[in-house]
Every structure is written in structure tokens, then in C-alpha cells.
N, C-alpha and C positions, 0 to 999 in steps of 0.2 A: 527371507526376513518378513515377519509379520509387522505391518505398519499401521499406525493410527494417525490420520490427518484431522486436525481440528479446524473447523470453519464451515461456512456454507455459501460463500460468495463465488464470484467469477474467478478470483485469484485461486481459490481452493480447487475449483474444477480444473483449472489449468495445471495446478500442481499435481492433482490426482492423475490427470492425463499423462504427465511426464513421469511420475513415480511408477505408474503401471507399466511403462515401457522397460523398466529395469529388470533384467533377468534375476536380480537379487530378490525382487519382491514376490513373495509366495502368497501373501494375502493382504488386501488393503481394506481398511475400514475408514469411513469418513463420518465425523461427528460434528454437527448433525447432518451435514450434507444437503444436497438439493436434488431436483429431478434429474439433472445431468450427471452428477457424481454417482447416482444409483446404477448407472451403466458401466462403471469402472470398478466398483467395489461394493461393499455393504454399508448402507447408511445406518447410523446409530441414533436412535431417538432419545438423546440426552441434551441437556442445556450446557452451554460452554462454561457457565459459572458454577456448575455442579462438580466441583473438584473431587469430592468423595465418590460420587457416582462414576466419574471418569476413572478414578483409581481402581474401583471394583471391576469395571469393565476391562481395564488393562490386565489385572491379575487373572481374571477368569478366562481371558482369550489369548494369553501368552504373547501380549504385545511386546515387541523388542525395541521399537522406535516410535516416538511421538513427535510429529511435525506440527508446530503451532503456526497456523496461517494468520489469524487476525491479531490486532494489538491488545484488545481488552484482557484476554486471559494472561498475556505476558505482563502487562502493567499490574495486574492483580496478583502476580506471583506464582503462576502455575509451575514454572521451572523450579522455584524454591520448594514448592509443595512436594514435587517428586523427589528432590534431593534430600528432603528431610523425612520422607516416608520410609520406614525401615524395610518395607517389602518392595519398594520401587526404585531404590538407588541405582540399580544396574540398568534401568531402562534409559535408552538414549533419548534425550529431549533436545530438539532443535529449536532454539530460541534463547534469548538472554534471560538472566536473572531479573528479579524485580528492580534491583538497583540499576542494572544496565538499561532496562526498559524505560527508565525515567527520561532517557534521551528523547523519547516520544511522549511519555506520560505527562511531562511538564515542560511547557515552552520556556519558562523562566529558568528551569534547571538546565535545559539544553543551551540557552544563550550564555549562561554563566560558565558552562563547560567550554564553549567555544572561546569565550574571553580568556579563560585560564590557559588554554592550550594554543592560543594565537591563531585561531581558525577564522578566516575572514567572514564577517556577517554584518548585517545592518545594525546601526546604533539602536539602543532600546532602553526602556525603563519598565518596571513592573509596578502595578498598583493593586492593592487589596480592597476588601469590602469597606474598610473605614478610611479610604483615601480618595473619596469621590472628588472633593474640591481640589486636592493636589493633582489628580488626574486631569480634571477639566482645565486647570491652569497650564498644565504641561501641553495639552492638546492645543490650547490657544496660542502657544508659542511656536507651533509647528507650521511648516509650509505644506499644504495639501498636495497630493493625496496623503491621507493618514491611515496607517495600517493598524488595526486592532486585532489581537489574537486572544481567544480564550485559552487560559493556561493549560487546562486539562483536555481530555479526549472529547471530541465533539463530532465524531464520524465524518471527519474531513470537511465540516461545514462551519467551523468555529473561527474562520478568518474573514474579516471584513476590510475592504479597501474603500475608504470614504473619500469622496471627491471634494468635500469642503470641511472646514473646521466645525461648522454648525452641525453637519451630518455626523461627524465623528463624536461630537459631544453627546448628541442624542443617542447614538448607538452605544457609546461607552456607558451611559446611565442605564440603558436597556440591558446590557450585558451584566452589569453589576446587580441588576434587579432580577436576574434569573433567566434571561433570554436563552442561554445555553446551559441552564441548570447548574449543577455543582461545578462543571467544567469552567464556568465563567466567574467563579468566586475570586479569582486573581486574573488580571488582564495585563497582557504585554502590549505596550504601545511601541511601534517600531517605525524606523525610517523607511520610506517607500523607495525601493530600488527599481529602476526602469531598465529592462533588458529582456533577453530571451531565456526562458526557463528550460531546464532539462533534468533528467533523473539518472543518477549513478547508483549502482548497487554493488555492495561488497558482501561476500560470505566470509565470516571470520570465526576462528576458534579462540579468539581473545588475544592472540599474539600475531598470528599470520592472517593473510587475507588473499582472496582471489576475486577479481573484478568480473562482473557479468556484463552482457551487452548493455550499451547506453540506450535510454528511451526518452520519450517526451510524451507527457499526457496533457489533456485539455480539460480543465476543471469547470469552466463556466458553462451554464446551461444553454446560453444563447450563442448563435453563430457570430463569428468575429470576436470571440471571447467577451461576450456581454452577459449581463444578468448575474444571478446568484451563483456562488460556488456550489459544486456538487462533489461527490466522491470521485468523479472522473467520467468524461463522456467519450473518450477514445484515446488511442496512443499509437505511436509509431516507433520503430527501431530498425536501423540506427537513426541518428539525428545528423542531418547534413552539415550543420554548422559546428558540430563538436568533432574537431579534427584531432590528429595525433598530438599537436602542440598544446591544444586546450586540455586534453586528457592528461598530459604530463603535468600541467599546472594543477589540475584537480588532484592528481595523485600526490604530488609533493606538498601542496599547501593545505589540502583538506583531508584526503583519505588517510595518509600516513600519520598526521598529527592526531586524527580521531582515534585510530587503532592504538596509537601510543598512549593516548589519554585513557582509553579503556584498560590498557595494560597497567598503567601507573596507578590507577584507582582500584586495581584488583577486582574489576567486575568479572563475574563468571558469565562469559558471553560466548555462546556457541550458536550463531545464527546470522541473520542478515542485518546489515546496516544500510538503510536507504537514505541517500543524500539528495534532498530537494534543492537544486542549485539554480542560480541565475547568472548569466554572463553579462557583465556590465563593462562596456568599453574594453573588451578582450580579457577581463579578469573574472574568475568564478567566485561567487559568494554563496554561503549556505543560507537558504531560506528556512529549512527545517530538517530535522532528522526523523526517520521512522525506524522502528525496531523490527521491521518485517518487510516483506516484499510489497511493492505498491500494487494497487488495483485501480486502473486497468493496465498498468505497464506489464505486469506478470504475463498477461495474455499475449503480449507482443514479444516479450523477452524469452520466455521458455521455448517457444517454437524455434528459436534461433540457436539454442544450446544443443550441441551434439553429445556432450559428456553425460554419462550416467549420473542422474541427480542423487540417487541413493548412495552411490559410492562417494560422492562429494560430501553428503551429510555424514556418512560414517567417518570419513577422514576429519571432518569438522569436530565431531564428538571425541575422536581419539587424539586430537591435537597435532595432526600431521597434514594439515592443509597445505603447508609449504611444499609437500611432495606432489601435489596435484596440479593440474592445469585445466582450464576450461576451453574447450574447442567450440568456436562460434561459426555458424553457417553464414556465409557472405550474403545470402539472400536477405532481403528486407522483410519485415512483418508489420502489419497494421491491424488495429482493432477499432471497431465502431460499436458503441454501446447503445442498446435499445432500452428506453426507460418508459415508465408509466407516466401518462399525461398528468401534469401538475407537479411532478418531482422537480426540485427538492423540497417543495412545500407539500400540501395535502395531495394525496393520490389514492386511487382505488387499488385494492388487492382482490384476488380471486377471479380475475377474468380468464376465460379459457383461451389457451394458445393453440394456434394451428400452424403446422409445419409442412413445407414442401421439401423434397430432397435437395441437398446442396452438393456441389462438386466435392470430390474427395479432398482437394487441396484447401477447402474452406472449413474452418473449425468453428463450432458453436459451443461457447462456454457459458453454461447457465449461471445465473447469479440469484436473483429473487424469483425462484420457481419452486413449486411443489407438485406432487402427484396426488390426485384424488379420483378414485373410480376410473382408472385408465385415461384420465384427462390430465394434461399439464396445465397448471394455473399460475398466474402471476402472483408473486408473494413478496414483493419488495419494490423499491423505487427504481433501482437499476435491475433490469430483468434479465438481459442476456447480452453476451458479447459475440460479435461476428468478427472472426480473425482470419486473415489470409496472408500468404507469402507471395513475393514477387521479386523481380530483378532489382526493383527500387521501390521506395515507399509509394510512388504514384501508381505503379502497377498493382501493388498490394491493396491499396485503397480502392482502386477500380473494381477488384474482385470482391471486396467487402460490400461496396455499394451495389454491385450487380446482384447481390444475394440477400440484401436486407428485407426484401419483400417476400422472401421464402418463409419468414416468420411473421405471423399476424396475431395481434391481440388489440382489444379496444383501446383507443387513445394512445397508441404507440407513438413515441417521439424519438428522434435521433438527430444529431447534428450532421449536416451535409457538407461541412467544411473542415473536417479533421485534416490536419496537415496544411491548412491554408497559408500559414506563415512561413513555410519552408521553401 
């Protein structure tokens, strides 16, 4: 099978690594890819928002399956583009339609969906551009911390947890004034839930689903979960406090109603649903949906899956996911993210990276990297993921931390406490 994988982050490098292992894969292209994916297939120098260019490439290269890694093309309707293109209707596309992708594309849409289908989540209200005073009055009536969420896509950084009403009011005004651009034209103000977060992933064909290994990521830039939110500083899988009883509650009260809601609304949905969850006094609540795999959770989840990923994708496309099962390796996996100094605010790009050999059991998944004249350069805030497996998360993390110094670049930063709360 000739496969095109869309994306250029650590998630996509991990997906490329897993797809390449399939005996079904005869050729892999990654668009646009990074310095790491170039070792697994052929990178394609096209923009992710150039749907016409992607369509031409698919036709010219006999692409049979398109796997969409990041959220932006899905929210912008790349699935629908392929379905409505007369020459591309037979191409398998792994990802939801534009309608289904609104579960991630709009926080308010997702919250209304949860309310409709009885899915447990924090209480909330939405406020638009012309509701400044109403929003400020609502904040004044809240007990801090106050959670503010940009309604649209903000690269994982559009959520603020404000410690005081005064801070929440200031940030609310800043968001409506363009702090997160178009993503913040509508703001969701949400009840703060205190508990332990974890991530659950389902692959669905719109009617049936299969659960992937559970993971937990660490979003804050600072150790002890302090500082600004990032796209993710590390992850572990499995998660020690998510036992069989908890997963039964998650499946009954969250996963099944979500898939049923997708089915009832007739969303064309052939891809991943990511459930960002929090456990509060033994009960799971949904913090957010994503319409794709998480990053950096993917880097810890995929190394634990023994099942052929391409065969799972083909079954998803053909609507026979109920016939499949996902075999999970009992070994744990952990990921530590190396980022550019200053991230998630201003940071440098273009710094030369230096590599020393790492043991075979340690995986390096590139994220913000590119190649120039035989040098690998930094090209993003999150630069590279160091992933390792072990008998438990502690051993996996020990292997990660033992090898982070094998990758050097100017102003490299990473959290030294991934898994600290387990």
C-alpha cells in the first residue's frame, strides 16, 4: 500500500515509524515531514493547507491511503475535500469529516455535545466578542481558580488557569482583544476541576471503536506542573492510577456515549477520538476532545501497540473495526521532550543539533527539526522526543533521562520530573 502521512511533528514521526513496520506498506510519503521522518520515507515539500497541491501529489503518486496527523487540516475539512473530489473518492482518508472535527475545533461545540449526550464535564458558559461585560460579571461570581479557554485552535496553548478573579478578568479581556487571534473570538469560561489528568484514545469507524493504551502527558513548561501551558513536555503509558475499574467507568460514561453521539449525528468519522480526562474523587470527567492522536502521548502509546497499524486503519475505513483487536505490550513507555529555550514564548530556530549514538531500545522522534547541508537544525519550539520502554514507567524514564544528553543544541531545555506525580 502506498501511504501519505500528513504532518511534521513528533506525533507524525512516531506514526511514520509504526506505519513503516507494516508489511502492507510498500511506500511511505510524509508531507511535509521533518529531519527524522526523512529516514523512514520520502518527505514532500508542500504546505498542509495546500489541499489542491496535496490532491495533485496523491493522484501523481498513486497514493492509496492518507493518514492525517494534526488537527488543523481536519478542522479545515481535508476529509470532505477528498470525499467531494471526483478523482479522489476511492482514497482512504484516516480522520474525521469537518463536522466531526468540530469536537476539537470548537470548545463550545464540544461542551454542547457533551451536555446533549450526558457526558460528564465541568460546568461552563460561552461569551463572544460583544459580551465583554457579561463575561466579566460571570467571572466575578466564580470561585477561583477560573479556567478560560479560547474556543478555536490555539496549538495547545489556548487554555489559561487563573488563580484569582482579577487575573481572570485581565486575561479574559486580553483574549477577546486578540491574544490568541481568531481562536479567541469566543471564550469558554469553565469550572475548575481538581484531580489527576490522563488521556484515553479510541480509534473509531463512526460506529465501532477500539481503545488504545492509556497515557498521561505533562503540559506545563515548569517542573511540578508550573508555568505556561505547552503542547506537552513528556508522557507516560500506562498510567498507574487508571485501573480496570476506572477504565470501565470511562468506557461506559464517556467513550460509548461519545461514539453513540457521533453515530446519531451522522458524522462521517474514521479516525481517532482523544479524550482528555480528569479523575475527580474517583469519577472521570472530560476536559476536552481532540480529533487526532495526542502529542507527546503518541510517542509513548505507539511503541506499546503490537498490532499492525495499517491493518487497523484499513479496517477503520472499511467499517469493520469491530472485527479487530489491539494487542498491547505490557512494557511501559515514557517520553521526555527537548524544547528550545524560551518556549512556549519566543525562542530561536536554526540552531545546529549534535547527536551521539543512543541504545537500540531508545527511540528519538523528531518534531521541530529540518535538514540543511547535512546538518540537522532546530525548527520549532518542541524539538525532539526521547522515548524508551521499561518494565515500569520508572525504568522507562530512567532510560530517557540517561540519554537526553546524547542530543545537544543551544539553549536546550527539558523537564526533569516527568512522572513526578505517579
